[in-house]
GUSE-963920 format. One record per atom (N, C-alpha, C): residue in one letter; x, z, y. Coordinates in pm, whole numbers, plus 50000, padded with zeros to 5 digits. Layout:
% residues N
aXZY...
END
This chain:
% residues 525
x928639482788821x927979481688691x928139467588634x928139466888500x928209453988435x926879446588451x926909433488434x925699425488444x924849427288318x923549424488332x922609426588224x923019419088098x923389406288112x923729398387993x924929404087918x925849410487991x926999416587926x926589429487855x925749437487922x925309450187864x924529447887734x923649437887735x922789435587618x923549430387497x924779426287514x925589422487398x926009434887318x926159446087386x926619458487321x925489468487295x924459467887380x923379477687373x922049470587350x921159477187276x919799472187260x918869480687346x918099474087431x917119481187513x915819482687435x915229494387442x913939497087380x912959500087493x911969491387509x911079491987625x909629493287580x908919502387643x907479503687625x906809503987761x905619498587771x904919497887900x903619505887896x903269511288012x901969517388035x901369509988154x900369501788126x899819492988229x898429497788269x898299501188396x897039506088450x896309494688521x895009493688496x894189483688566x892869490088608x892609489888736x891319494788787x890229484588756x889049489488721x887919480788695x887219477688827x887869469188906x887449466889045x886189458489057x885779451788948x884569443488958x883289451588940x883429464488913x882239473188904x881819477589045x880619482889054x880089486889184x880429501389219x880499509889116x880649524189144x881779530289061x882099542789092x883209549689027x882859553688884x883839559988818x883699562788675x882659573588645x882619583988726x881739595288693x880779598988805x880659590388906x879729593189016x879239579989074x878359580789172x877769568689230x878469563789355x879659568989385x880379564489505x880789549789492x880719542689601x880999528389604x882489525589588x882799514989511x884179510189501x884399499689609x885329502289699x885579492889808x887029494389855x887829484289831x889219484689877x889259482590028x890089490390095x890289488690238x889279495690326x888369503690267x887399510990348x888099521890429x887449526690531x888009537590610x888339549390519x889499555690537x889899566590447x888849577490434x888659581890309x887799593290277x886349591390317x885869578790309x884459575990340x883629573690214x884279572190097x883569570289971x883929581689876x883469593389910x883749605289828x882479613489814x882479622089712x881329630789689x881809643189613x880969653089592x881399665189520x881969662389381x881479651589313x881959648789178x883389643589181x883669633189260x885019627389258x886019636289332x885539645789411x886439655589473x886589668089386x885789669189280x885899680389189x885429693589248x884399693189330x883909705689391x883139713989287x883129726989303x882449735689205x880989732089186x880559731689060x879159729089027x878809714489013x879699705289048x879409690989037x879589686388892x878659678288843x878719673688704x878899658588697x879839653788614x880079639288602x879039632488516x878759619688548x877889611088467x878659598288439x878959594988311x879799583388279x879169570088320x880039560788355x879649547288396x879599538388271x878419534688227x878259526888104x878959513388115x878879506888232x879499493788250x881019494588235x881599505888276x883039507688263x883449508388116x882649514988036x882959516087893x882809502487826x881829494787869x881689481187817x882929472887853x883449474587974x884619466988018x885859470287935x886079483087905x887269486687829x887149481887684x885929481787630x885739476487495x886009461487494x885599454387598x885959440187611x887469438387610x888169446887688x889629445987693x890239448287555x889689457987481x890199460787348x889979449287252x888789443387256x888509432087169x889399420187201x889689418087329x890519406687371x891989408587338x892399420887307x893799423687274x893959428187129x892999424187046x893079426386901x893099441086861x892439449486939x892379463786909x891229466986814x891379477986742x890249483886670x889439492086770x888129490586767x887269498386857x886819510986784x887219522386838x886869535086775x885439538986814x884649541786713x883259545486740x883149559686796x884049568586753x883949582686792x885159586486878x884909590287001x885979594487092x885379603787197x886249609387281x885759618687382x886729619287499x886279625487607x887099627287726x887719641287726x888919641987782x889669654387795x889999656987942x890409669087969x890949672388100x892469673488090x893129666288178x894599665788179x895079672388309x895759683588298x896229690688416x897189681988496x896879680388621x897549670188702x897699675888843x898739683588863x898879691388987x899559683389098x898849673189149x899379665189257x898319664189367x898719662389491x897749662489601x896769650989601x897069639989528x896129628789529x895009630289424x894979641689352x893879644789261x893369658589298x892349659089382x891969671689447x891459682089349x890909678089234x890379687989141x891469693589049x892719688389064x893879693388990x893819690888840x892949682088799x892999676788663x892429662688666x892839654788568x892349641188556x891499640188430x890329633888442x889499631588325x889999618988255x890429620788131x891029609888055x890639611287909x891099602087827x890809603187684x891939610087611x891609615987498x892589623487420x893289614787317x893639620487201x894399613287099x893699600687048x892369600887048x891609589187002x890959582687124x891349570287150x890809562987264x889759553087218x889069546787313x888089536587277x888749525087200x889989521587237x890669509887178x891999514287119x892209511586991x893419515986921x894009504486840x895349504886821x896059496386726x895819481386750x896209476586867x896079462286897x897429455386900x897449443086947x898709435786963x898509423387048x899589418487106x899649405487171x900929398587127x900879385287114x902069377487081x902559370487206x903849371887235x904449365787353x905259353487315x904999342287379x905829330387363x906889330687473x908139331887432x909249333087528x910139320787512x910319313387620x911149301387612x911919299387741x912699288687747x913459285587868x914429296587905x914569298788036x915499308788087x915119322788040x913819325288022x913369338587981x913929342487845x914109332687756x914569335487620x916059339087615x916789335887720x918249337887719x918639352687723x917709361487771x918039375787773x918109381687632x917459375087539x917459379987400x918709374687331x919639383587297x920949379387247x921119381787097x920059385887027x920199389586886x919509379786792x919379367086837x918679357286755x919609347286688x920919349086700x921869339986637x921649339486486x921709327486433x921539325886288x920099325186243x919169326386336x917749325886302x917239311586318x916769305486211x916269291686215x914839291386267x914419279586312x913049277886361x912059281486250x911099290186283x910119294586187x910519307086111x911779311086124x912269322986054x912049335386140x911739346586075x911439358986147x912479369686120x912639378286219x913479390186206x912829401186288x912429411886221x911729422486293x910409417286346x910179418886477x908919414286536x909069400886605x910149393486574x910449381086644x910479369386547x909889358186588x909929345786511x910529334786598x911529327986545x912219317486621x911309305386636x911299299286755x910559286886780x911539276386830x911049264186843x911929253186886x912479255687025x911689261687113x912099263687252x912539277887285x912409287087189x912749300987216x912329309787100x911349318587125x910879327187017x909509332987053x908829338286951x907579345386970x907799359986933x907409369087021x907559383486997x906179389686974x906049396886864x904809403886831x904909417986889x904049421086986x904129433787058x902899442187025x903129453786966x902029462486931x901459469987051x900169472587044x899489480487147x899019493387081x899519504487127x899149517387070x897689520587097x897269518387223x895919522387263x895599516787400x894319515887428x893839513987566x892809524887588x893099533787680x892159544787703x891599544287845x890479550887861x889789551387989x890079564488060x890289563688189x890479575688270x890029572588413x890199581988499x889869579888640x891159579088721x891139570688822x892319569188906x892419580889003x893629583089051x893849593289154x893599587189292x893679595389395x893589590389531x894859582989569x894989579589693x896139571889739x896949579989839x898239580989812x899149587489905x899689577090004x899649580390131x900179571690236x901399578690295x902569573090269x903819579390311x904269573890447x904499582790539x904829579090676x906329581390701x906969571090754x908369572390792x909359567190690x908919564190568x909809558990466x909879543890469x910849538190401x910969523790395x909859517590312x909209506990364x908169499490294x906999508290248x906739519090321x905629527890287x905839536090163x907079537390118x907369544889995x907789559090029x907759567589925x908029581689946x909479584389984x910379575689939x911799577689970x912009577290122x912499587990178x912789588590321x911599591590409x910409593790350x909219596490431x909319610190499x908729611290619x908719624090691x907489632390657x906369625690626x905169632790583x904239622990512x903229628490444x902319620090367x900859623890397x899989613790387x898549615490404x897859611890273x896629616790255x895899614190131x894549607890163x894259596890092x892949590290101x892299591489964x891159598389955x890509600789827x889479590189789x889389579289866x888429568789831x888659563489689x889919562489648x890239556789516x890039566989404x889999579889436x889859590289333x888559588389257x888649587589124x887469585489042x887189571089006x888019561789056x887849547689020x888079545788870x887229538188799x887459535788656x888809528988634x889619534788548x890979530088529x891279529088379x891719517388337x892159515888199x893669517388194x894169523088087x895619523888067x895949518387928x896719507687926x897189501887800x898609506687775x898839511987655x900169517087616x900689508387502x901849502487521x902429494187415x903259502587320x903509497187204x904539502487116x905899499287179x906959506187139x908299503187196x908889490687132x908179479487146x908559466987079x909239456987170x909289459787299x909909450487394x911399453087402x912189442287417x913639443787414x914349438587538x913649431387625x914289426187745x913339427687864x913879428087985x913019428288104x912089416288112x912559404688065x911709392788067x910499394487976x910689400387858x909569402787770x908549412087835x909039422187904x908149431487973x907349424288080x908029415788157x907359408288263x906299398988204x906649391788097x905719382488035x904519389587974x904749401487917x903639408987860x902639412687969x903139417588080x902229421688188x901499409488246x902209398288258x901569386188307x900439381688213x900729382388083x899719377987986x898509387187990x898739400088000x897619409488006x896789406988132x897439404088241x896719401088365x895839388688347x896369378288282x895579366288257x894319369688176x894479378288075x893349381987990x892299389588070x892739399388148x891789407388226x891039398888329x891759389288389x891089380388485x890059371688414x890409366888293x889459358788217x888229366888180x888419379788149x887299388588115x886449391988237x887059391188356x886339394588479x886149409388499x887049417588441x886879432188453x887679438088570x888619430388624x889439435388734x889969423788814x890239426188944x890879415689023x892389415589001x892899426088935x894319426788895x895259424289013x894899429089130x895719427089249x896859437289250x898059432489227x899209441489226x899549445789367x899269437089465x899539440589604x898639452089650x897399452289604x896459462589645x896449474589551x897269473989445x897419485489356x896409486489245x895549476089227x894559476989120x895149473688984x896379468688981x897119467388855x898559471588882x899059480788800x900409485588818x900949490088683x902249491988678x902879493988547x903949504688555x904009513088451x905119522288432x905949516988315x907239515888337x908119510688232x908999521688175x908969523688043x909819533487975x910949526087905x912179530287926x913309523087868x914389532787821x914949529787705x916099537287654x917069527187593x918289531587566x919309522987506x919799528887374x920209519987286x920909524087165x921919513187132x922979516787067x923989507187030x923399496686936x923869484486947x923419473986857x923589478386711x922529477186634x922579481186494x922099495286468x922009503486572x921549517386554x920029517586534x919529527786468x918109528986441x917429539686526x918179550186562x917599561186639x917369556986784x916239561386841x915979558686982x916869567287069x917219561887186x917919569887285x916939577587371x917459584887471x916599592187565x916049582287667x914749582787690x914119572887777x913929578287919x913909569088012x913489572088149x912259563588179x911489568088276x910269560988314x910399555888457x910109543088475x910029537288609x908569537088649x908249543788757x906849546588793x906279536288890x905039532188862x904219524188954x904909511489003x905319503188909x905889490188945x904729480888984x904789475389106x903619468189156x903839453189174x904819447589102x904979433089099x905769429588974x905609417188929x906339412788810x907849412988835x908239409088955x909659408988989x910229423188991x909479432589051x909959446389054x910089452088913x909119448788826x909189453588688x910439448488620x910689435488633x911879429588570x913159435388629x913249435388762x914489439688827x914739454688808x913669462588812x913819476988791x914319480188651x913749473688550x914189475888413x915629470988393x915949459488451x917309454088438x918339463688498x918019468988615x918939478688677x919079491188591x917949496188542x917979508688467x918739506988335x918619495488273x919399492688151x920899493188182x921289486588290x922709486388329x923189500288370x922329507788441x922719521388483x922909530388362x921959529988269x922089538488151x923329534988070x923619522088057x924809517987983x926069523488048x926139522888180x927309527988250x927469543088228x926359550388237x926419564988216x926899568088073x926319561387976x926659564087837x928099560087805x928549548987860x929899544387832x930959553187898x930549560588000x931469569888066x931369583988007x930589585287897x930459598187830x929409607187890x928559601787977x927529609788042x926279611087955x925259617388011x924019620187938x922829614688015x921909608487944x920659603688003x919619614587991x918919617488100x917869627788100x916499621188101x915549627288033x914179622188035x913569625688169x913379615488251x912929617788388x912149605788438x911389607988542x910659597288609x911489592588728x911669579488739x912509573888845x911689563988929x912099562489051x911449553589146x912369541589171x911799529589166x912569517489194x912449514089341x913599513289409x913649509689550x914069495189560x913139485789585x913489471589585x914409467589700x914379475089810x915239471589924x916709474989893x916919486289825x918289490289789x918669485889647x917659480689574x917869475589438x918519485989347x917909497889346x918389508489257x917239517989228x917409526089123x916399536089089x916839549689140x915839557989172x916089571289227x915269581389148x915849592889118x915139603189043x913969608489127x912769609189065x911599614989130x911339629189077x911329630488945x911049643488884x911429642888736x911619654588678x911829655488534x910529651988465x910589643588363x909389638588296x908639649788225x907309650088246x906479659788178x906369656488029x906059666487951x905729664487810x904229666587793x903729663487674x902289664987648x901839679387669x902699688987635x902329703087652x902109706587799x902869700187888x902739703088030x901339699488082x900709689588021x899409685188068x898269694288022x898489702587920x897499712187872x896119705487851x896119694887770x894899687487743x893889695987665x892609695087704x891549701187625x890259693387650x889339693187553x888099685387569x887329689387694x886829679187765x886069681887888x884699687487849x884409699787889x883129705987850x881919699787918x882149691788024x881029685788096x880649671888044x881409666687946x881139653187896x880989653387744x879899648087695x879639647987551x880509637387482x880819639487354x881569629387278x880779616287268x881519605387242x880889592187231x880719588187086x879609581687056x879349575886925x878849561586947x879779552186945x879419538186967x878899532186837x877809524886842x877239518786723x877829504986699x877759500286577x878209486886543x877429476486623x876139478886640x875289469386712x875729468186858x876059479686919x876479479187059x877839472187072x878759475086982x880069468486986x879919453386968x879049449186877x878819434886855x878189428386978x877349435787050x876739430187171x877789427887279x878809436587284x879909434687378x880769422987333x881039422187203x881849411287149x881249397587185x879939396887185x879249384287215x879499379687359x879959388587444x880209385287585x881629380387610x882469380187504x883849375787522x883899361187565x884599357887674x884749343887714x885909337487636x886169324887663x887359318387607x888589324587672x889489329687591x890669336487642x891819326487664x892829330287744x893909320687775x894569314187654x894869321887550x895499315887431x894569305787364x893279308987361x892309299787302x892199286987385x892219288787517x892129277087606x893359268287590x894539274487580x895769266787563x895739258987431x895259265387325x895159258487196x894199246687204x893099248287279x892139237287296x892759225887375x893539229087478x894209218587556x895159210487467x895859217487377x896749210487285x895949201387191x894879206687136x894109199487035x893329187787095x892649190087205x891759179887262x892519169487344x893509174087422x894179164987516x895599161187472x896059166687360x897379162987310x898529168487392x898299179087465x899379184887545x900359192587457x901569194087505x902539202487434x902169217087453x902689225587364x902419239887376x902929245187509x904059240087555x904639244487683x903699241187799x903229228587804x902339224587913x901029232387910x900459233887791x899189240887780x899319255387823x900409261887782x900609275987817x900769277787967x901489268688031x901699270188176x900449266688256x899609257988203x898359254988272x897439266988276x897429274988169x896499286288162x897089299088220x898299298288275x898889310288338x898019315288451x897359305888520x896469309588630x895119302988607x894079310788626x892729305688598x892409293688686x892859293688813x892509282688902x893179269688860x894409270188807x895049257888763x894409252788633x894029261988545x893359257888421x892019251388453x891249257388544x889939251988581x890099238488652x891139237388735x891399224788807x891709213688707x892559216688609x892919206788507x891679202388430x890849211788392x889629208288318x888709199388401x888599202288530x887759193988617x888329179788626x889639178688628x890279165488631x889979157688503x890059164488390x889809157888262x888359153288251x887449161088307x886039157188304x885829144488386x886509143488500x886399131688585x887079119588522x888139122088444x888889111088382x888069104188274x887119111488213x886249105488113x887009099787996x886819086787969x887469080187857x888979079187869x889499080987990x890939080388012x891599094088001x890839104387963x891359118087964x892619119487880x892599113887758x893769115387671x894999108887732x894809097387799x895929090187859x896449097087985x895549103188061x895939109188189x896279124088178x896039130188061x896239144688048x897669148788081x898649141988025x900039145688049x900439144188196x900179132588261x900539131688403x899779141388493x898509144088461x897759153988541x898359167788521x898709171188396x899339184088368x900659185388444x901449174788446x902719174988520x902479177388668x901459170588722x901149172188864x900779186688895x899939192588809x899479206288833x900609216288814x901359215088703x902389224888670x903549224188769x903939212188809x905109210688896x904739210489045x904029200089088x903789198189231x902789208289289x901659209889219x900629219089271x901139233489272x901759237789161x902249251589154x903319254189258x904229244489277x905289246189377x904689247489517x903669239389546x903029240089677x902359253689698x901619258289598x900909271089611x901879282789625x902999282289552x904009292789564x904599293189704x904849281289761x905429280589896x904399284290002x903119281489974x902069284190073x901739298990083x902159307089986x902029321589991x900599326290014x899829326289906x898489332089914x897369322089933x897689309289953x896659299089969x896069295789833x894739295689822x894069292289697x893969277189684x894059272289561x893989257889536x892669252189587x891579259689571x890259254989616x890189253189767x891089259489840x891079258589986x891979247590040x892619240089950x893499229089993x892709215989995x893349205490045x892709192290052x892779184789919x893439190789820x893569183989691x892379187489602x891519177889580x890389179789489x890729173589354x889999177289247x890239170689119x890109155489127x889139150589206x888959136089219x890189129589280x890759135789382x891959130289445x893169130989352x893249141689275x894369142889180x894299131989075x893119129489021x892949118888920x893249105288981x892769102989102x893019090089168x894519087989190x895229098389230x896669097389252x897399094189122x897039101089016x897689098888887x897409084688838x896199079788860x895859066188818x896669055788895x896919058089022x897719048689101x899139047589045x899709058889007x901059058788951x901059052488812x900049056088731x899969050888594x899779035688592x899089030388694x898859015888701x899979008488771x901059015588806x902209009788877x901829004589014x900699009589069x900349005789206x901319012089305x901809023989274x902879030489350x903869036389250x905079038889297x906089044789210x905889059989201x906559066189105x906449080789093x906999087689218x908029081789277x908579087389401x907559086489513x906889075089522x905849073489624x904679082789595x904449085689465x903379094789429x903579108489491x904829113289495x905109126289556x904859125789707x905169114289768x904899112689911x903399112889938x902629106189853x901169105989870x900599119989847x901119127089748x900649140789721x900819149489844x901979148789908x902219156690029x901279152390141x901029139390152x900159134390258x898709138790238x898249139390112x896889144190085x896709158190141x897679166890115x897579180690160x897699181890312x898499173290373x898729174190518x897619167390599x897119155990548x896209147790627x894759148290580x894509154490464x893159155590408x892509141790395x893229132690326x892729119190304x892839115790156x892039105790114x892109101089976x893419093589953x893939093989831x895229087389804x895189072389828x894049065889796x893959051389818x894089048089967x893479056290052x893559053890196x894979055790247x895669065890196x897049068490238x897949056890197x897779051990075x898589040690027x898349028290112x897079025590146x896759013790227x897309015090368x897129026790431x897589028790568x899109027490580x899829031890478x901289031690484x901899019290420x901029010190377x901528997890316x902399000490194x901949009590111x902769013889998x902429006489869x901468996889874x901088990189751x902308983889685x902518986889561x903698982289489x903478967989438x904458959289463x904388945489418x904868944689274x903998939889186x904368938489045x904308923888999x904008914889095x903918900689062x905278895489018x905358890588894x906638886488836x907288875288914x906488865488956x907068853889027x907698858289159x906988866989233x907518871489362x908798879589344x908818888089245x909998896289222x911148887889171x910848877989087x911908869489031x912658862089141x911918857989243x912568850889355x913548860089426x913178872589444x914058882389510x915278885189421x915058886589291x916158889089198x917178877689204x916688865289202x917588853689208x918408853789336x917758857289447x918458857489576x919528868389579x919228880189529x920188891289528x921388887789439x921158881989323x922258878589233x923128867589293x922488858089361x923258847189424x924118852389537x923648862889606x924388868489719x925518877789676x925588881389549x926598890989502x927288885989374x927938874389381x928558868889259x929668877789203x930408884689291x931478893389242x930918904989159x929818910689206x929198921789133x928598916789000x928058904389003x927518898688880x928618897288775x929798892488821x930918890888729x931368904288672x931408914488758x931808927888712x930808933388610x929508931288635x928488935988541x928678929188407x928838916088411x928958908488287x930298911088218x931228917088293x932508920988235x932478934888173x931318941388180x931168954488114x930758965888204x930748963988335x930348974788427x928828974788444x928138978488335x926678977888335x926028987988429x926808997788475x926259007488569x925869001288702x926328988988727x925988982188851x924508978288858x923768980088748x922358976688750x921628984488860x922088996788885x921479004788991x921688998589128x922858992489149x923148985789276x922178974189296x922008965989191x921128954389202x919678958489226x919218968889155x917858973689176x917678978289321x918678985389373x918608990089510x918538978689611x919308968289588x919288956789678x917938949689675x917378948389553x916058942089542x914988950389613x915018963589594x914058972289659x914198971489811x915438970089858x915678968890002x915068956190056x915258945389982x914698932590025x913168932990028x912588940689937x911128941489927x910558953390004x911418959590086x911008970890170x910368982190088x910938984489971x910518995589887x909228993289812x908658981189820x907358978789758x907438971789623x908628968489579x908758962089449x908628972289337x908108967889225x907968976589109x909338978089044x909948990289050x911298992088997x911418988388849x910368990988773x910398987888630x910498972988607x909668965288680x909698950688666x911008945088716x911478950288830x912768945888886x913888947888785x913918959888725x914978963088629x914928953488509x913708950888458x913568942088342x914048927888374x913668922588492x914068908988530x915568908088555x916158918288615x917608918388639x918388918088508x917988926788415x918678927288285x918578913788214x917388907688220x917218894688155x918088883988219x918138883888352x918928873788422x920428875888401x920858888488410x922288891388398x922818889288257x921968890888159x922408889488020x922168875687962x921608866888044x921308853387994x922538844388001
END
């Protein structure tokens, strides 16, 4: 198959997402009082209601409805006052009552949107922006200095109940492919589940990945879900079709089911785009079907022919009354909205003078945003001056460490906001070099010591005394007359040699900036 970047020059991908998020911060299920608990012994949190036994009647979870309305308000949705639950025929073993209680054509949250800022390597997948100037728009895209902003519509966010969990035995990585048999755990059946459906506005796998990441940030800020993709409380179905560049009609779509990581979502969509292009270019036909992404083999596999709305035989649930939400109740939920990631990023730009790039990356994770804010509070009057170096430390060094540590929380490390501010101040005051700063950062995490103590113990205090450095500069220049002549003859690149010799003489403790300034002055005099 051709590579993605080659395929996207000839074909336009049309991508829509269906993102499911369990409301894991609630205590009980959607329509019964069974406890929500991940990892409990199989089939220990069930009752006649969530198992769908005859005569059992559901009772809606008010807190769950409040949570989905919060989600809708945070994603610019209209909140529908009048809606109802339906029964969706769902003939699979992980839903014992053989139907799923879900919402019909009108959901609690309708007609929303999110704007995606796409820059750096992520923006390179978009190949149709040539000729677009900064600030100029085409379709749902606006060009920016570093990439572009994509306006992505949200069709709806509806409430439903989750199915149970299938445990596949004998297959690779616990997946159904190659399994010899399967077991069912109904503990998850009936868990409050939101489903967000986007408009088909996404055009690249990177945009899909960024959309899901942004939604996860919002849900975490709202506190409605732990959004654990590893535990299955957040997962995504990706729908993708192809059409020739310039064409208006949609192609036949396939669905990638239950993508449980950002990487799998990106890689699965990228493979499927390339696969569909190969089929179409060879004169083949794309079928509307559900496919499974196998990350070990890096390919998609047919699971089943995709159902249509008629197959689900939706009809109003006779056991649940329609909803009539009042303006007063919706306003009371709105009042509970916290500061959202985009708002926090805008505040970081405005108050601390950060770039849009730095602010956006700080708020990607709640713990890094909170850590940065704690640092700024400790910095006090120096906050504006230290904001950029603290942001660099968090975005680059801290994030790299946490990624390598695999699952370690920042709060559980030896790096406190006080130590981070102290480290940044040492570098800013030229007490240590930026290179030494990285050494001290690593030592803080390894030895659980304050940066000042590490600098003192290792004799890292940087010498900035002009008289002391000038004596070393004079000695180095006197010892290398041939190099001095070459420099003065035009080989100015030798300045690095002289700086290195001075640093060697001072055992790495000389201030490189002062050394460089004195060398240039002496050599050019």
